[in-house]
N, C-alpha and C positions, 0 to 999 in steps of 0.2 A: 219274242224280240231277241235279236242277237247283237253282237258288238257293233256291226256295221249300221244297224238301225239306230242304235244310240248315237253313234258318231254323226249320222246323217242329220240329227237334230241340232248339231253344233254349227253355228254360223261359219261359213267359209269352207266347210268340208263337203267334198263331193265323192260319192262312192263310184269307183271305176266301173265301167260298163261290164267288164268281164266278171267282176264280183257280183254285180246286180243280176247278171244272167244266171250265174250259178245259184243264187238265192231263189230267183223266179223258177228255175228248173226244179229245184228241190221242193218248193212249195207246190208246183204243179204235180209233181210225182206223188207227194203225200195226199193232196186233195183228190187226185184221180183214184188212188188206192182206197180212199175212205168213202168217197161219194158212191151211192148206189147206181147213179146214171152216168153216162158218158158226158164229159164236159167239152166245151169248144176247143178245137184244135189250135194250139198256140203257134200259128204259122210264122210270125216274125221272130219269135224267140227261138224256135227250132231251126230256122234258117241261119240265124247268127251262130247258134251253138254248133251246128253241123259244119259250118264253114270254118269255125275255130278249130274243131277237131281235125278237119282235113289239113289245115295248116300245121297243127301240132304234130300230126303223123309225118308230114313232109320234113319238119324240123328234126324229129327223132331219127328218121331214116338218114338224113344228111349227116347228123352228128355221129350216128353209129358207123357210117361208112368211113369217117375220118379216123376212128379208133384212137382218139387222143385220150390218154389216161387222165388228164386234168379235167376233162368234161364228163367223166364217169358219174360223179355224184350229181351233177346237174341233170344228166340224162335220166338217172333214177327218179329224180323229182318230177321231171316232165312226164315220164311213163306212168308214175303214180297218179298224177293229176289227170292224165288222159283216161286211165282206167276208171277213175271216179266219175268222170262225165259219161263214159260209155255204160257204166253200170246204171246210172240214173236213167239214161235214155232207154236202155233195154227194158228195165223194170217198168218204166212209164208206158212204153208201147205194149208190153205184155198185159198190163192192166186194162188198157183200152181194147186190145184184141179179145181178152176174156169176156168183156161186156158185149162185144159184137157177136162173139160165138154164142153167148147165152140168149141174146134177143136180136137175132139177125133180121128177121122180118120187121120188127119194130123200128130198127135203125134205118131200114130202107124205105118203109112206107109212111113214116111219120115225118113230115117236112121239117119241123123245127129241130128234130133230133138228127135227121140226115144232114142238115146244114152245119152241124158241129163236127162232121167227119172230114178228114182230108181226102184228096182225090184217091190216094193209094188205099185208104181204108174203105172207101166206097167200092173200089174194084175188088178188094178182098171180100167184103160182105156180099157183093153180087155173085162172085164165084162160089163162095161158101153156100149161099142160098140155092144156087143152081145144082150143085152137087148133092145137097141134102134133099132137094125135091126129087131128083132122079132116083136117089136111093129109096125114098119113101114110095115113089111110084112103082118101082120094080118090086118092092117088098109087099105092099098091101094097097096103095091108093089105086093102082090099075084095076083092082077088082071091084072098086066102088062105082056107083053111078056117076056120070059126068058132073052132076050138080054138087057132088060131095067130095070132089077131089081138090078143091082149093085149100091152101094152107093159110090164106089171109082173109078168110070169110068173116064178115061182120054182120051177116043177116040174122034176123030173128032176135035182136037184142043181145046176142052172144058174140063176143069178140074173141076170135081164135088167136089173135096176135098178142102174145104175152110181152109185157114191158117190165121195166125195173120197178121195185117197190119204193115209191117216193116217201112213204111213211116210216122208212127205216130210221132208227135212232143213230145219230152221229155225235161225235165230240167236236165242239166248235169253240174257237177262241176269238174274242172280239178284237178288232184292230182300230175301231173308232171310225167316225165319219170323216169328211174332208177336213174339218177343223179339230179333229180329235174328240168330238163329242160322242156321247153314248148313242147307240143305235136302237131304235124301237123295233121289236120283233113280235109279230102276232102269229099264233098257230091257227092256220086256216081251218074252219069248221068248228072252232071252239071259241070260248070267251077268254082264253089264256093269252096273255101278252106280258112282255117283260122288256127291261132296258138292259142292253149288253154293252158295258163299257170296255175300254181298251184293256186287254189283259184278262178279262173275265172268261172263264171256261164253263160251258154249259153242255148238257146232254139233251138234245132236242131232235124233233123230227127233221129230216133233211128238207122236206117240202117247205118248212117254215123259215129256213135260213139260206136256201139256195139263192135267193135274190141278193142277200147281204154278201154271200161268198162271191157271187158274180161281180158285184160292184167293188170288191176289195175291202169291204167293211168288216169282214170276218174271214177266218181260215180254218180248215179242218185239221185236226191233229190226231 
């Protein structure tokens, strides 16, 4: 919890949209870097942030062209803020691309996972898969019988499409339910369960808390 979250609980205080977008972008960046699987593309958030960056760049270019010494300090602040947003976006996108590179076929062939990608990411994954298949075919797949050349074969009870490890341990902090109440968490496949209150920090399997993270009841740290 940061100062804006505390102030948000005070009656009559409203967090500016720009501040909220920065908080959401930072949390999306941390969560994407920590989660073993790719998360849903935050389309609305990215649209607002990219539009704000575009306007910020235009403002900086306009003030730079005037060369007014009085605006130098303000210009430095604007440039610093711009670089902070650009760093978060670059790192966020690199984290997603790294997951796509590692499990390309999984992201393309699993419908729920594919639905989490943006249109640009789907195009990237498709091009990546095509190039990889061509390389494998020219290297060794071309020498195999036709029935053994598929990279997405799921016959015989063996799945050749590798996906992320949903049992990977993650650090998670509770944010509470809609009314601030503790959240019930159950570890699938076991008899283990616990209550995660607001501010509680746990080390647990990703598969057990992915639902709570998706609902905004917890966040990865």
